[in-house]
C-alpha positions as CSV (number, residue, x, y, z in Angstrom):
1,X,-7.2,-0.5,-17.2
2,X,-6.5,2.6,-15.2
3,X,-9.2,5.2,-15.3
4,X,-9.4,9.0,-14.8
5,X,-11.7,10.3,-12.1
6,X,-12.9,13.9,-12.0
7,X,-13.8,16.1,-9.1
8,X,-17.3,16.7,-10.6
9,X,-17.8,12.9,-10.9
10,X,-18.4,13.2,-14.7
11,X,-16.7,9.8,-15.0
12,X,-19.5,8.2,-12.9
13,X,-22.7,8.8,-14.8
14,X,-24.4,5.9,-12.8
15,X,-24.3,8.2,-9.8
16,X,-26.3,10.9,-11.6
17,X,-23.9,13.5,-10.1
18,X,-25.0,17.1,-9.3
19,X,-22.2,19.5,-8.5
20,X,-23.2,21.5,-5.4
21,X,-19.9,23.4,-5.2
22,X,-16.5,23.5,-6.9
23,X,-13.4,25.4,-6.1
24,X,-10.1,24.1,-7.4
25,X,-8.1,26.0,-4.8
26,X,-10.3,25.0,-1.8
27,X,-10.8,22.0,0.4
28,X,-12.9,20.1,-0.5
29,X,-12.5,21.0,-4.1
30,X,-15.9,19.6,-5.0
31,X,-19.1,18.7,-3.2
32,X,-21.4,16.6,-5.3
33,X,-24.9,15.4,-4.7
34,X,-25.8,11.9,-5.7
35,X,-28.8,12.4,-8.0
36,X,-32.3,10.9,-7.9
37,X,-31.5,8.5,-10.7
38,X,-28.3,7.1,-9.1
39,X,-27.6,3.5,-8.8
40,X,-26.8,2.2,-5.3
41,X,-23.0,1.7,-4.8
42,X,-21.4,-0.4,-2.0
43,X,-17.8,-1.2,-1.4
44,X,-16.3,-3.2,1.4
45,X,-19.8,-3.9,2.6
46,X,-20.5,-0.1,3.1
47,X,-23.2,1.7,1.3
48,X,-21.4,4.6,-0.4
49,X,-24.0,6.0,-2.8
50,X,-27.7,6.2,-3.3
51,X,-30.0,9.1,-4.2
52,X,-29.6,11.9,-1.8
53,X,-26.1,11.1,-0.6
54,X,-23.4,13.8,-0.7
55,X,-19.7,13.3,-1.6
56,X,-17.0,15.8,-0.7
57,X,-13.8,15.3,-2.7
58,X,-10.4,16.3,-1.2
59,X,-7.5,16.4,-3.7
60,X,-4.1,17.1,-2.3
61,X,-1.7,18.7,-4.9
62,X,1.4,16.6,-4.2
63,X,-0.1,13.5,-2.6
64,X,-0.7,10.1,-4.1
65,X,-4.2,9.8,-2.7
66,X,-7.6,11.5,-2.9
67,X,-10.2,11.3,-0.2
68,X,-14.0,11.2,-0.8
69,X,-16.0,11.8,2.3
70,X,-19.5,10.3,2.1
71,X,-22.6,11.6,3.8
72,X,-26.1,10.1,3.8
73,X,-29.3,11.9,3.0
74,X,-29.4,13.5,6.4
75,X,-25.8,14.8,6.2
76,X,-24.5,12.1,8.6
77,X,-21.0,10.9,8.0
78,X,-20.8,7.4,6.4
79,X,-17.2,6.8,5.4
80,X,-14.0,8.1,3.9
81,X,-13.1,6.4,0.6
82,X,-9.4,6.9,-0.2
83,X,-8.2,6.3,-3.8
84,X,-4.5,5.7,-4.2
85,X,-3.8,7.7,-7.3
86,X,-1.4,10.0,-9.2
87,X,-1.4,13.5,-7.8
88,X,-4.3,15.6,-9.2
89,X,-4.1,17.7,-12.4
90,X,-6.4,20.0,-14.4
91,X,-8.0,18.1,-17.2
92,X,-10.5,19.9,-19.4
93,X,-11.0,22.6,-16.8
94,X,-11.6,20.2,-13.9
95,X,-9.3,18.7,-11.3
96,X,-8.9,15.0,-12.0
97,X,-6.6,12.1,-11.1
98,X,-5.5,8.8,-12.5
99,X,-6.9,6.0,-10.2
100,X,-4.3,3.3,-9.5
101,X,-7.0,0.9,-8.3
102,X,-5.9,0.4,-4.6
103,X,-8.4,1.8,-2.1
104,X,-8.6,2.4,1.6
105,X,-12.1,2.5,3.2
106,X,-12.5,4.1,6.7
107,X,-16.0,3.4,8.0
108,X,-18.1,5.6,10.3
109,X,-16.9,3.4,13.2
110,X,-13.3,4.4,12.4
111,X,-12.3,0.9,11.2
112,X,-10.1,0.9,8.1
113,X,-9.5,-1.7,5.5
114,X,-7.5,-1.9,2.3
115,X,-9.5,-2.9,-0.8
116,X,-8.8,-4.0,-4.4
117,X,-5.3,-5.2,-3.8
118,X,-5.8,-7.8,-6.6
119,X,-6.9,-5.1,-9.0
120,X,-3.8,-3.1,-8.2
121,X,-1.5,-6.2,-8.6
122,X,-3.2,-7.0,-12.0
123,X,-2.3,-3.5,-13.2
124,X,1.3,-3.9,-12.0
125,X,1.5,-7.3,-13.8
126,X,0.0,-5.7,-17.0
127,X,2.7,-3.0,-16.9
128,X,0.3,-0.1,-16.6
129,X,1.8,1.0,-13.3
130,X,5.5,1.7,-13.8
131,X,8.1,0.9,-11.1
132,X,8.5,4.6,-10.0
133,X,4.7,4.8,-9.4
134,X,4.8,1.5,-7.6
135,X,7.4,3.0,-5.2
136,X,5.2,6.0,-4.6
137,X,2.2,3.7,-4.0
138,X,4.2,1.6,-1.5
139,X,5.5,4.8,0.3
140,X,1.9,6.2,0.4
141,X,0.4,3.0,1.8
142,X,3.1,2.9,4.5
143,X,2.5,6.6,5.3
144,X,-1.3,6.1,5.6
145,X,-0.9,3.0,7.8
146,X,1.4,5.0,10.1
147,X,-1.0,8.0,10.2
148,X,-4.0,5.7,10.8
149,X,-2.2,4.0,13.7
150,X,-1.4,7.4,15.2
151,X,-5.0,8.7,14.7
152,X,-3.7,11.4,12.3
153,X,-5.6,10.3,9.2
154,X,-7.6,11.5,7.5
155,X,-6.3,15.1,7.9
156,X,-8.2,17.3,10.4
157,X,-9.7,19.5,7.6
158,X,-11.3,16.4,6.1
159,X,-12.6,15.2,9.4
160,X,-14.1,18.6,10.3
161,X,-16.0,19.1,7.0
162,X,-19.8,18.7,6.9
163,X,-21.9,19.3,3.9
164,X,-24.3,22.3,3.8
165,X,-27.5,20.5,2.7
166,X,-29.2,23.8,2.3
167,X,-27.5,24.4,-1.1
168,X,-29.6,21.7,-2.8
169,X,-32.4,22.9,-5.0
């Protein structure tokens, strides 16, 4: 089943999210601290969340992907987690997107790998991802693969961002 993800991580209670900043018109739109009661989260063999981590969420108005940049407790870059998704929209006063299950993980070493292809295919088979969306997903995957090969992904504004750990209370 497809799920909606929110910039403030309200959908991920297990991360004990703490919004550090939110600006729907900015980049990143949200910076969220992973709270002290968070569960550890790994994906593709990379630790993406534990207490003290920071996530910066970049949502692009017309793109079929969202980028979450992950930083450890010391503000060191860990990885970019890219959700293939419907373009973002405002839902209940917060930017959100419909996650289409297919993910790209770019580790701190720059190595990229696609994850959850089976989950995506299961959704296609179940009919929850219509043919028009499948075409957009296919086009997006091809575009991201080209940009990765050219060293042009993630976008520069994503790569330059570093969290301001001084905003924590």
